[in-house]
N, C-alpha and C positions, 0 to 999 in steps of 0.2 A: 511126582508133580512136573506137569507141562511147563516149560518155561518159554515164552515168545518174546524175541527180540524185534522191535519194530521200529522203523526210522519214521521220524516226523515228515508230514507231506511237505513238499516244496511250497514255499509261499513267495508272493512278490516282494522282492526285497528293496528296502527304502535306503538308498545310499547315504541320506543324509543322517541317519541314525549314527553312525560312526565309521571313521575312516579306515578302521580295520576290518576286512571282509568277513573274518570269523565272528568278530562280536556283533557285526551287522546282521550276520546270518542267525545266531542263536537269539537275538533279540527281537528280529522279525519274527521268528517261529513262535514267540511267545506273546504275539500280539501289541508290542510296543509300537506306538505310532509316531511319536515325535521324541526329539531330544530333551524337551521339557520334562518328559517322564523320568528322565535320569538325573534331573536337577535336584530332586528331593528337598526343595525348598518348603519351608514351614509356611509360608504364605499361600503355597498352593493346596494345603490340607482343607478338606471340606469344612464348613462351619457347622457349629453345633445346633443350630436352628431347627433342624429335623428330628432331632432325638425327642422321643416321647417324654413328655412331662418334665423336660428341662426347666422351663420357666418355673413351674411349681416348686421343683427342687431348689432352684437358685433363691426364689423369694423365702423359703422356709429357712435356708442355711443364713440368708441375710438377718432374718429375724433373730435366729440363734446368735449371731455376731453381735447384734445390737444390744441384746438382753444379756450377751455373755453366758448363755446356757450351757449346760453340760451336753457334750455330744460323745456317743460311743462308737466309735468304728467296729464293726463285726465283719472279719475276713474270713478267707477260706485257708485251709491248711497245706496249699501247694504253692509254686513259686509265683504263679500269677496272684494268687490271694495275698502272699507275702509283699510283693512289690506294690499291690495296690493299697494295702494297709499302710505301708511306709510313705507312698505317695500322698495319701490322704492325710495322714498325721502330720508330715512335714509342710505341706502346703497350707492346711488350715492354721496351723500354728503360725506360720510366716504371715499369713493373712490378717492375724491378730485374734484369733480364737483362743481363748486362755484355759478353758476347760475341756481338753480333748483328751480321750482314752482310747484304748483299743482292746479288742479281745479276739482271739482266734480258737475257736472250739477244738479241745482235743478230741481227735477223731475216734479214740477209743472208749471215751466217756460219753461224748455228745454226739458223736457222727456229724454229718455234713448240714451246714446252713444256719439259719436263724430258726432254731427250735424252740418250743415253748420251754424246755429245760435251760437253755441259754438265756432266754428272756429273764427266767427266775434268778439267776446268777447276776444278770445286769441290773435286775432291781435293787440289790444291795448298795448299789452307788446311786440309785436314783437318777438316771440320765432323763434329759428332756427329749433327746433326739436320737435315735439308732441310725447310723448310716451304714447300710452294707455294701461291701465291695466284692465283686466276683462271685455273689451268691445272693439268695433271697427271691428270685423270681418264682421259686416253687415253695417258698415258706409261708403257706397259707396260714397254718396253725400258729406259727410262731408270730408272725405279723399281727394276727387277731388278739393274741394273748398281750402282746406290747400295748395295742391299741385299748385292750380293756383295762389296763394299768396306767393309762393316761400318757403313754410314750408314743410320740410320732415316730414314723420309719419312711425313710427315704431308700429305695432299693436301687442299687446301680449293680448291673448284671449283663452278662453277654449270652448266657445259656439259652437254649431254645426254651420258650415258654410252655408252660402245661395248659391245658385247656381253661382252667381256673387260675385267675391270678390272684395274688394276694391283695388285700384291701388296705394297701399302703398309701401314704399321702402322696407318694411319687414311685413310679416304677420307670427308671431309666434303662433302656434296653433296646439296642437297634434292630433287634430281631422281633420285637413286638409287632402284631399285625397293624398297618396303618403307618409304620414308622416311615418318615421321609428321609431319613440319614441314608447319604448314598452308600456306604459301606457297612456291610452286615457282619463283617468279619473282625470287627475289634476284639481284642483280649478284654477281660475284666479290668486290667491297667489302663487299657485304652480308653474303656468308657468312663473311668473315674478320672482320668486326665482331660477328657471332654467336659465332664461336669466342673471340673476346676477352672477350665478355660472360660465356660460361660459364667461362672461366678466371679471370676476376675474381671471380665468384660463389664459385669453389672456394678461392680464395686469402682471400677474406673470411670464410668459414666457419671459417677457422682463425685468423682475426685476424691475417694477414700484411700487410705494408705494400702489396704490390701489389692487395690487395682494396680499396683506398682511390681507386684512379685513377679519374678521372671520364670515362667513355668518351663522355658526351654532348659534351666538348670535341673529339670527332673527327668529329662528324656532318657538317660540311663536306666532309669527303673522302668519305664515303659518299654524299652527295647528288650530288657531282660525277661519281663513277664510275658512280652508278644511272643517272643522265639520259644522260651521254654513252654508255653502253652499249645505250641505246634498249630496256631490258627492260620489260615490262608493268608499269604503275603500278597494282598492286593496292593493297589498303588498307595493307598493311605497307610497301611502298615508297613510297607517298605520304606516310606518316608520317616515314619515314627523310628522304624529299627536302625536305618542309616544315620539318623541324626543322633540317635543315642549312641551308636558305635563311635562316631566321630568324637563324642565326648569322652568315651571311654578310652580311646586311643590317645587322647590328647591329656589323660589322667584328670580330667574334670568330671569327677564321678566320687562315689563314697569311698570311705577309707575300706569298708567291708568288701567293696567289689574289687578293690586292688588287692585285698589279702586272699580273696577267694581265687583270683587269677593265678597268684603267686603259688598257692597251695595245689592248684590243677595243673602247675607247670605250663601256664599260658604266657605268651608274651603280650603285654598290655598294648604296645604301640602298633601291633599288628591284630588286634581283636578282630574277630569275624563272629558270624552267628554260630559256627560250629564251637566256638570257644565258650559262647553262652550255653548252647545245646548240651554239650559235653563236659563243660567245666564248672560253671556256675550253677546252672539249674538243677543238676542232680544232687549238689551238695547243699543247696538251699531246700530242696525238696525232701532231702534225708531227714532234715528235722522234722516235718510233718508226717513222714511215714513212720518213723522209729521213736520219736521223742515229742517234741512239742514245737510248734511253727514260731513261737515267740522268740525262740533262740535265733532262728532264721532273721527274723525282723531285728531283733537287736544287734545283729551283725550289720545289717543295712543301715542301721540308725546311728551307730557308733561313728563318732568323730574323731577317736583316738586310734592311732595306728597300732600301738601294742594291745589295747584291748579288742580292737576288731581281729588282730590276728590271732589272738586266743579263742575268740568265738568261732573264726573261721576254721582253726584247727580241731575244734570240738565237731564242728559240721563235716568236716573232712574224714575224722574218725567214724562218724555216724553213717558216712557214705560207704566206706569200707566195709563196716559190719552190714550194712544193706546188701553189698555185693555177696557176702559170705551167705547170708539169709536167701537171697535169690537164687544161688547156684544150687543150693540144697533143695529149694522147691522146685527148680526146673528139673533136676535129676528125679524127684518123686514124680513129677507131672509126667515125665516121659515114661516112667514106670508104669502109672496108671493108663497112659494112652495104649501102650503096647499090650497090656492085658485087656483093654476095652475092645480092641480091634483083633484080638486072638482068633483064629479061625476064619477071618476075612483075609483078602488079599493083600490089603493095606490101608493106611489112613484114609484113603479116598472114599471109604465107607461112609465117612461122617462128613457132612456139609457145613455144620457148625460144632465147634468143640466146646464142652462144658465140663469142668473139672472142680472136684471138691475135695480138702484134706481138713480135717478137725483140727490140725496143728498149724496150719499155713499162717502166717503173718499178714493180719488185714493190712497193713501199710505197704506190702509189697506185692499183693495179688495183681494191683494193675500192671505193674512191670512184668511179671510172669505171663499175663495174658498178652501183652504185647509182643513178647518174646516168641510164644507159641504161634500167634497170629503170623508173625515173620517167617517163622519156620516151616510151618504147614500151608501159609498162604490161604487161611480162612478164617472168619470170624471165631473168636475166643472168648469164653466167660470164665472166670476163675472166681470160685468162692471160698470164703473162711467162715469160721463160725463167729456169729455176732453175739448172740446169747443161747439160752437153753431152747429157744423157740424158733430162733430166726438165723438165716445166713446173709452174709453181705458179700455181693458180688461185684467184680469190675471186669467190663467189656471192652474189647478192642476189635476194630474191623478193619476191612480190606476196602480198596477203591470199588464203587459201585454198589456197596451194601451199607445204606445208611442205619447205623447201629441203634439209634434212639428210635427212629421210625419202626424198626423192626420190633423193638420192645413194646412200642405202643401197639403195633398190631397183635402182638401176643396177648397184651394186656386187654385189648378190646374183645378180642376171641375168647379170652379166659379170664373174666372179671375179677375172680378172687386168687389168682396165681401170683401177681407181683404186687407186693404191698405199696413199693414206691419206686420210681426210677428218675433219671435224668441225664442230660449229657449233650453231646454234639453227634455228628455225622461218624466220627471215627472212635469215638470214646464215650462210655457211659458208666453209671454206676446203677445198682439196684439191691433192694432187699426182697428175701422171699422168706417164707415158713420153711422149716426143715423138711417138713412133710411133702412139700410141693416140689423138692428138688428133682426127682425122677420125671415129673409130669413137666416141669420147665425144661429140662435137657431135651425131651422129645419134641416139645412145641418149638424150641430154638432151632433144632436141627430141621423141623419140617418148614419153618418160616423161611431159614436162609435157603433150603432146597427150592422154595416157591419163589424166592426173590432172584434167583439165579437160573429159573426155569429147568431145574433139574440138571443143568451142566456146570459142573464146577470151574471157576474162572481160572486161567491159566496165570502164572506170575509173569507180568509183562515188564520189559524194559524199554521205555520209549526213549530212543537216543535222536542225536541230531546228526547222525550219520557218521561218514568215515572222514578222518583226517589224513592229510598227506604228511611225509615225514617232516617237511619244514614247518607245517602248521601245528605239528607236535613240539612247542618251543616254550621256553622259560618264560619268555615275554608274553606270550599269549596266555599262559597259565596265570602270570601275575594280573593282566588285564582283566581274565575272567573273575578273579577273586576281587579286584578293586572296583568292578564298574557298578556293581549294585548287590544288595543282599538276595541271596538265594534261599528259597526255602517252601513250604508247603503251597502248592498250587502255582507256584513260580520256581520250577525245579532247577537245580544246579544242572549245567550242561553234560550230558553224557554223550559218548561216542562209542562205536562199535568197530572193530577191525581185527583183522587176521595177524597172528604173530607166530613165530617159531620160537619154542622156548630154548634158551641158551644155557639158564641155570635156574634151579627151583629149591629153596630150603625153607623151613619152619622156624621162625624167630619169635621171641617174646613169648606171649601169652597165645599161642596157636594162631599166629599171622605168618602168612605165606609171602617170602620175599622173592622176587622173580627179575630176571633179566630177559628182555623179549626183544627179538629181531623182526621189524616189519616184514609183511609178506602180502603181496597183491593178489594171490592166486592160491585158490583152496585145493587146488589139485597136487600142488608139489611144495616142498620145503624151501624156504628162502636162505640164501647164504650172501645176499647183496644188500638187505634194507639195513636201515640204520637201527642200533641197539639203544633201548629205552629201560630205565630201572622202574620196577612196579612194585606195589604192595597190595595184598588181599587180606584186609582184616577179618579175624574170625574165621579163616579158611587155613585148614591143615592138610588138605589133600594135594599131595605133589604132584607135578607133571614130569614126565621124563625129557631129558635133553634131546633136543630135535624134534619134539612133539608139535604138532600144529593145533594151535587153539584159537578160538573166536573170544574177544575180550570186551566187555562193556565197561568204560572206564570214564573217569574224569580226569582233566589236566589239573595238577596241584603244584604248588611250591613247597618243597621240602627244606626245611630249615635245620642245620646240624652244623653245630661249633662255628657259628658266625658265617657258614657258607649257605648260599642258595642253589638249589638245583631242581630239575624238572623230575617229578615222580608221577608216574600214572597210578591213580587210586582204582584199582580193579573192583568193581561191583558185581561182577558175575563172569565167570570163565566156564567155558564149554570145549570139548573136544570137537574138532573140525572134522 
């Protein structure tokens, strides 16, 4: 696989952004125009008025409040769904709704979304209103079934809509055609938060008690769901995430969040998006992947430290089990791939990877698809058994290939090939019949090949250029960590430079620890540059002492035994 290291083009620097030249440089390169974009003030968030059906949704919720009707929140079984469900439940109760319950479909029994089967379960408690969070925009049959049984449905979702929308009372989704809301990148929890903002404003306009609820108290949940769902961090999402992180750092958060941070070995007072992405998110997601997401929601709802710790410990155990299952599945996937490309030169014979194993765990196929995508740098779809006639698949993609659009193109050209699908640009889910597997694999490979014009894209590292020895400092690493949240479409600054290897050894679980001496000449080794500590995670290929290498790296702060030091986090290493 070809790897390309590209430096960001020079831009006009706005010296008013930040007094530190390096911070000014990386912010200017990401299109930041003014210091106000770094304030992350809640008053600068866009208003909710442009969201489709927002007034209808608020009106129906007010009717439910006045009549104290039964509301059932139906969520999704991932972290975004768990935080959305928790947020809706807590806020509605705080606003005075007395009869609010929730349900998250078990993925192994009911699958995703508001299905007719889920509505049948809901009918036992006879709700007056179903309020979906992080799902529902594709639930045409489920909404119709609810309506036929006298239940109103409000859909709040952020997934890309299908051609036919459900006939819900309201569909609140910034990605609907005609939406005037300025951010299309809200996570499901972000959409739910905005519905609550609009409802609170309506109640406040009539001086009702629910209008006094402080929704800022729930921004920790918004931050967790937004980061875990890997949505683009535009200005709106950066504000929501930063505000939520500030509350977590000050321990103004749920007992369950503190318990999850502790079990993940993360320091609360320095919480970052990486602590959410690699600490909290995977443990909450493990509940939905292997068990029941209601366990994750109970952890977030708990107000008791001991209870939340016990639930968080169960989630931590599920996450460890998930890792074991994932390792086995990845090994099996590698074996299948090696067999598939036998007789060819290499994996480059495939443009899109499609794999299936009867025994693979349905809750883990998305992670495995993501690992394969990362390893081979090409879109991947991994299937597991759903029932005797069907396979359930999870797809992950690379930049430049919109995976949901690719599935839609396949479905359009082959109307009977995909039974249902949905998702985002980078991730999607689908269901096919077992008999369609080979045809789908061929169609997927063909569609990806068409999308890339027959040329496999190289893995690209877009860097912010080179750093001097003085710029590689602990103070700069701390500034970069603190200045704003980095994430999808607003990437953490990366740099690339030449170094001479002083030492190299594998530590922990296949991580490479290095001492590197800076070099400014690719024709000779350096013995005069400054020496830096570096770590390359999930890298076990050692380099020889004195070897000249080019490293793509981030400046990070290493915390160890109460001390802070600069560490280069190596994303890519190649011999020079």
